[in-house]
VEXKOLVO-396136 format. One line per field, with one value per residue (C-alpha): residue number from 1; residue in one letter; x, z, y. Coordinates in steps of 0.25 Angstrom, whole numbers, plus 5000, padded with zeros to 4 digits. Each point is the difference from the previous one (the first is absolute). Layout:
<recs>
num: c(NUM	...)
residuo: c(A	...)
c1: c(X	...)
c3: c(Z	...)
c2: c(Y	...)
</recs>
This chain:
<recs>
num: c(1	2	3	4	5	6	7	8	9	10	11	12	13	14	15	16	17	18	19	20	21	22	23	24	25	26	27	28	29	30	31	32	33	34	35	36	37	38	39	40	41	42	43	44	45	46	47	48	49	50	51	52	53	54	55	56	57	58	59	60	61	62	63	64	65	66	67	68	69	70	71	72	73	74	75	76	77)
residuo: c(M	F	F	V	Y	A	I	K	S	S	V	R	N	Y	I	Y	V	G	L	T	N	N	L	A	R	R	F	G	E	H	N	S	G	R	N	K	V	T	A	P	Y	F	P	F	K	L	I	Y	S	K	K	F	S	S	R	V	E	V	R	K	V	E	K	Y	L	K	S	G	I	G	K	E	R	L	K	N	L)
c1: c(5000	5004	4995	5000	4999	5000	5004	4998	5009	4994	5009	5002	4993	5006	4994	5009	4995	5007	4998	5004	4997	4999	4992	5001	5016	5001	4991	5008	5013	4994	4995	5013	5008	5008	4997	5009	4990	4989	5007	4999	4985	4996	4991	4990	4986	4995	4990	4999	5004	4995	5004	5004	5004	5011	5012	4996	4986	5005	5011	4990	4991	5013	5004	4986	4999	5014	4995	4994	4986	5002	5006	4988	4991	5008	4999	4985	4999)
c3: c(5000	4997	5005	4995	5011	5002	5013	5004	5010	5012	5002	4985	4987	4994	4994	4997	4991	5000	4998	5009	5003	5015	5003	5015	5000	4989	5007	5013	4993	4995	5014	5007	4991	4994	4986	4995	4990	5010	5013	5000	4999	5011	5007	4989	4999	4990	4990	4989	4998	4990	4999	4987	4996	4990	5000	4986	5004	5013	4992	4990	5011	5007	4988	4999	5014	4998	4988	5001	4999	5010	5010	4999	5003	5012	5005	5000	5008)
c2: c(5000	5014	5013	5014	5011	5015	5006	5015	5007	5005	5012	5005	5000	4987	4988	4987	4989	4987	4985	4988	4985	5003	5013	4999	4999	5011	5010	4997	5004	5013	5003	4997	5009	4989	5003	5011	5007	5001	5002	5015	4999	4990	4996	4995	4995	4990	5007	4989	4986	4989	4985	4994	4986	5004	5010	5004	5004	5008	5007	5006	5005	5006	5007	5006	5005	5006	5008	5014	4994	4989	5010	5009	4988	4997	5014	4999	4988)
</recs>
């Protein structure tokens, strides 16, 4: 199983989109500051997640959510 997810910083206006095979572990990494890219923005809250059976499918959705239209959709959640 693969997950696409979006997290929003609780302290700054920042949304991060990613994919993983273990959502709980990955979310914990972001919230502990162990991820170099997201460390300046933590703590986070999970605003979107969806499960997929293949990496190809999840990658397509991740690319969409990282696009301008996808980011606007996430901002409206």
